[in-house]
C-alpha positions as CSV (number, residue, x, y, z in Angstrom):
1,X,89.4,-103.6,-11.8
2,X,86.1,-101.9,-11.4
3,X,85.5,-103.6,-8.1
4,X,88.9,-102.4,-6.8
5,X,88.2,-98.9,-8.0
6,X,84.8,-98.8,-6.2
7,X,86.4,-100.3,-3.1
8,X,89.0,-97.6,-3.0
9,X,86.5,-94.8,-3.7
10,X,84.0,-95.9,-1.0
11,X,85.9,-94.3,2.0
12,X,86.2,-91.0,0.0
13,X,82.5,-91.0,-0.8
14,X,81.6,-91.7,2.8
15,X,83.8,-88.9,4.0
16,X,82.4,-86.5,1.5
17,X,78.8,-87.3,2.6
18,X,79.7,-86.8,6.3
19,X,81.6,-83.6,5.6
20,X,78.7,-82.3,3.4
21,X,76.4,-82.7,6.4
22,X,78.8,-80.8,8.7
23,X,79.0,-78.0,6.2
24,X,75.2,-77.5,6.0
25,X,74.1,-74.2,7.5
26,X,71.6,-71.4,7.2
27,X,72.7,-68.0,6.0
28,X,70.6,-65.1,7.2
29,X,70.7,-61.7,5.4
30,X,69.3,-58.5,6.8
31,X,67.9,-56.2,4.2
32,X,66.3,-52.8,3.9
33,X,64.0,-51.9,1.0
34,X,64.3,-48.3,-0.1
35,X,60.6,-47.7,-0.6
36,X,59.3,-44.7,-2.5
37,X,58.3,-46.9,-5.4
38,X,54.8,-47.5,-6.8
39,X,53.8,-51.0,-7.8
40,X,50.3,-52.1,-8.8
41,X,48.9,-48.7,-7.6
42,X,50.4,-49.0,-4.2
43,X,53.2,-47.0,-2.7
44,X,56.0,-49.2,-1.3
45,X,57.4,-47.8,2.0
46,X,60.9,-48.3,3.3
47,X,61.0,-51.6,5.1
48,X,63.5,-53.9,6.9
49,X,63.3,-57.7,6.7
50,X,65.4,-60.9,6.9
51,X,65.9,-63.7,4.4
52,X,67.3,-67.1,5.3
53,X,68.6,-69.7,2.9
54,X,70.5,-72.9,3.3
55,X,70.1,-76.3,4.9
56,X,69.1,-77.1,8.5
57,X,72.2,-79.2,9.5
58,X,70.1,-81.4,11.9
59,X,67.2,-82.3,9.7
60,X,68.7,-81.8,6.2
61,X,65.7,-79.7,5.3
62,X,66.2,-76.9,2.8
63,X,65.5,-73.4,4.1
64,X,64.2,-70.5,2.0
65,X,62.4,-68.1,4.4
66,X,61.8,-64.3,4.5
67,X,60.1,-62.3,7.2
68,X,59.3,-58.7,8.0
69,X,57.0,-57.1,10.6
70,X,54.3,-54.7,9.4
71,X,50.9,-53.3,10.4
72,X,48.0,-55.6,10.0
73,X,45.9,-52.7,8.7
74,X,48.1,-50.0,7.2
75,X,46.7,-46.5,7.0
76,X,47.0,-42.9,8.3
77,X,45.5,-43.9,11.7
78,X,48.9,-45.4,12.6
79,X,50.3,-41.9,12.7
80,X,48.3,-41.4,15.9
81,X,47.6,-44.8,17.4
82,X,49.0,-48.3,17.9
83,X,47.6,-51.2,15.9
84,X,48.0,-54.9,15.3
85,X,51.1,-56.1,13.6
86,X,51.9,-59.2,11.7
87,X,55.0,-61.1,10.5
88,X,54.7,-61.5,6.7
89,X,56.9,-62.9,4.0
90,X,57.8,-60.2,1.4
91,X,57.5,-61.5,-2.2
92,X,60.6,-62.6,-4.0
93,X,60.7,-59.5,-6.2
94,X,60.6,-57.2,-3.2
95,X,63.5,-59.1,-1.6
96,X,65.4,-58.8,-4.8
97,X,65.0,-55.0,-4.8
98,X,66.3,-54.7,-1.2
99,X,69.8,-53.8,-0.2
100,X,71.6,-56.3,2.0
101,X,73.5,-54.9,5.0
102,X,74.4,-57.9,7.2
103,X,74.9,-61.6,6.5
104,X,75.9,-64.4,8.8
105,X,75.7,-68.2,9.0
106,X,73.8,-70.0,11.7
107,X,73.9,-73.6,12.9
108,X,70.6,-75.5,13.5
109,X,70.1,-74.3,17.1
110,X,70.7,-70.7,16.3
111,X,68.5,-70.9,13.2
112,X,65.6,-72.4,15.3
113,X,66.0,-69.7,17.9
114,X,65.8,-67.0,15.3
115,X,62.8,-68.5,13.6
116,X,61.1,-69.1,17.0
117,X,61.6,-65.5,17.9
118,X,60.1,-64.3,14.6
119,X,57.1,-66.5,15.4
120,X,56.7,-64.8,18.8
121,X,56.1,-61.5,17.0
122,X,52.8,-63.0,15.8
123,X,51.6,-63.8,19.3
124,X,49.1,-61.4,21.2
125,X,52.0,-60.1,23.2
126,X,54.4,-59.7,20.3
127,X,52.0,-58.4,17.6
128,X,51.6,-54.8,18.8
129,X,52.6,-52.4,16.0
130,X,53.6,-48.8,16.6
131,X,54.9,-46.8,13.6
132,X,57.5,-44.8,15.6
133,X,58.4,-47.3,18.4
134,X,57.7,-50.9,17.4
135,X,58.0,-51.4,13.7
136,X,59.9,-53.5,11.1
137,X,63.2,-52.1,12.4
138,X,62.4,-53.2,15.9
139,X,61.7,-56.6,14.5
140,X,65.0,-57.0,12.6
141,X,66.9,-55.6,15.6
142,X,65.4,-58.2,17.8
143,X,66.3,-61.0,15.4
144,X,69.8,-59.6,15.0
145,X,70.3,-59.7,18.8
146,X,69.0,-63.3,18.9
147,X,71.6,-64.1,16.2
148,X,74.3,-62.6,18.4
149,X,74.8,-59.2,16.7
150,X,75.1,-55.8,18.4
151,X,72.5,-53.3,17.2
152,X,72.4,-49.6,16.7
153,X,70.1,-47.4,18.8
154,X,66.4,-47.7,18.0
155,X,63.5,-46.9,17.5
156,X,64.0,-45.6,14.1
157,X,61.9,-45.0,11.0
158,X,64.8,-45.3,8.5
159,X,65.6,-49.0,7.9
160,X,68.7,-48.4,5.8
161,X,70.2,-46.0,8.3
162,X,69.6,-48.4,11.1
163,X,71.1,-51.4,9.3
164,X,74.1,-49.4,8.1
165,X,74.8,-48.4,11.7
166,X,74.3,-52.0,12.9
167,X,76.6,-53.3,10.2
168,X,79.3,-50.8,11.4
169,X,79.0,-52.4,14.9
170,X,79.4,-55.9,13.4
171,X,82.2,-55.7,10.8
172,X,82.5,-59.5,10.6
173,X,78.9,-59.8,9.5
174,X,78.7,-56.6,7.4
175,X,77.6,-57.2,3.8
176,X,80.4,-57.4,1.2
177,X,79.8,-57.8,-2.5
178,X,81.0,-61.2,-3.7
179,X,84.4,-60.9,-5.4
180,X,84.2,-60.7,-9.1
181,X,86.3,-63.3,-10.9
182,X,88.9,-61.7,-13.2
183,X,88.1,-62.0,-16.8
184,X,89.9,-64.7,-18.7
185,X,92.5,-63.3,-21.1
186,X,91.2,-63.4,-24.7
187,X,92.2,-66.4,-26.7
188,X,94.1,-65.4,-29.8
189,X,94.4,-67.9,-32.6
190,X,97.8,-68.0,-34.3
191,X,97.8,-66.6,-37.7
192,X,98.8,-69.1,-40.3
193,X,101.7,-68.0,-42.4
194,X,101.3,-68.2,-46.2
195,X,102.8,-71.3,-47.8
196,X,106.0,-70.5,-49.7
């Protein structure tokens, strides 16, 4: 009996494993952090960044990656001159405080193209930072185009405004709050009638 049951379940299990691999994907979300908060004695500025999660459908590797582009040496000198830039990973708490604007799923090839482009921003050619013309918004706009999205005009110094306008150009990728499941009706226990 058990042998027959296992024999009949084997094709279903194999199909589930194959289908599971086909469903693997990386979801990329574009965020803006509102800034104007102080943490640990430091002022947090408005910032744009991406966060990717999922599974690389070719390698099966788990993906949990965040990146934003910022000045290597922040300071008031950036109001007047260009400086070096660097792609960094915001900490998890910072990502949690951000507001999502766009979300889309990428296959393995698109995921690798996006990550490769982010790595280019750390090269000598890509790592030039200019507060007004080549900043975190320019970085996420570049990655959005690599992912196949249309982008709003740039440069900009308002990450939320830029991503909101970009979301309007890409309604299929615009962030939507996950639907809230309706609450289950309360369970009412029947009242026992007194014995006669």
